[in-house]
C-alpha positions as CSV (number, residue, x, y, z in Angstrom):
1,M,117.5,131.7,69.0
2,C,119.9,129.8,66.6
3,A,122.2,127.6,68.5
4,L,125.2,128.5,66.3
5,C,125.2,132.3,65.5
6,G,123.0,133.3,68.6
7,N,120.7,135.5,66.5
8,G,117.1,135.5,67.7
9,F,114.5,134.2,65.3
10,S,110.8,133.3,65.8
11,A,110.2,129.6,66.2
12,T,108.7,129.5,62.8
13,A,112.0,130.7,61.2
14,L,114.2,128.1,62.9
15,D,115.0,124.6,61.7
16,V,115.7,121.5,63.6
17,D,119.2,120.1,63.1
18,H,120.5,116.8,63.9
19,I,123.9,117.4,65.7
20,R,125.0,114.0,64.4
21,P,123.3,113.3,61.3
22,L,121.0,110.5,60.7
23,A,123.2,109.4,57.8
24,D,126.0,109.0,60.1
25,G,124.2,107.1,62.8
26,G,122.4,109.9,64.6
27,T,119.2,109.4,66.4
28,D,115.8,111.4,66.3
29,T,116.2,112.0,70.2
30,A,116.2,115.4,72.2
31,D,119.9,115.3,73.0
32,N,120.9,114.9,69.2
33,V,118.8,117.9,67.9
34,R,119.2,121.7,68.1
35,A,117.4,124.9,66.5
36,L,119.4,126.6,63.8
37,C,118.4,129.5,61.6
38,R,118.1,128.5,58.0
39,S,121.4,130.0,57.1
40,C,123.3,128.2,59.6
41,H,121.3,125.0,59.0
42,R,122.2,125.2,55.3
43,A,125.8,125.9,56.2
44,V,126.1,122.9,58.4
45,T,124.1,120.5,56.2
46,T,126.4,121.5,53.2
47,A,129.5,120.9,55.2
48,Q,128.4,117.5,56.5
49,A,127.4,116.4,53.1
50,R,131.0,117.5,51.7
51,A,132.6,115.5,54.5
52,R,130.6,112.4,53.8
53,A,131.2,112.7,50.0
54,E,135.1,113.0,50.9
55,R,135.0,110.0,53.1
56,R,133.5,108.0,50.2
57,R,135.9,109.3,47.7
58,A,138.7,108.2,50.0
59,K,137.3,104.9,50.8
60,R,136.9,104.1,47.1
61,A,140.5,105.1,46.6
62,R,141.6,102.9,49.2
63,Q,139.7,100.0,47.6
64,G,141.4,101.0,44.1
65,R,138.1,102.3,42.8
66,G,138.8,105.9,42.7
67,T,140.0,108.3,40.1
68,L,143.7,107.9,39.3
69,P,145.9,111.0,39.9
70,G,146.2,113.3,36.7
71,R,143.0,111.5,35.3
72,T,139.7,112.9,34.9
73,D,136.3,111.8,34.4
74,A,136.2,113.5,31.1
75,H,136.1,109.9,29.3
76,R,132.8,109.1,30.9
77,S,129.8,109.5,28.6
78,R,127.4,112.3,29.5
79,W,124.0,113.0,28.5
80,S,123.9,115.6,26.0
81,A,121.1,118.3,25.4
82,T,119.4,118.1,22.1
């Protein structure tokens, strides 16, 4: 059974999710993991990755390294397909 949506799944259809992600200091211990269906696992992981990216952007902005208001990254060079 998925710990988030509560739907029943076979054990092979469940993923092991870290409640506190390893990237945020979580551990590989039984009290920090739960079984999630793939759909819930994908949603949780995406939300956590977005939150980490936002924290990094905010930190860079506080350090004066972020993009200025009204300015885009359009001036940066990009690889072009040939």
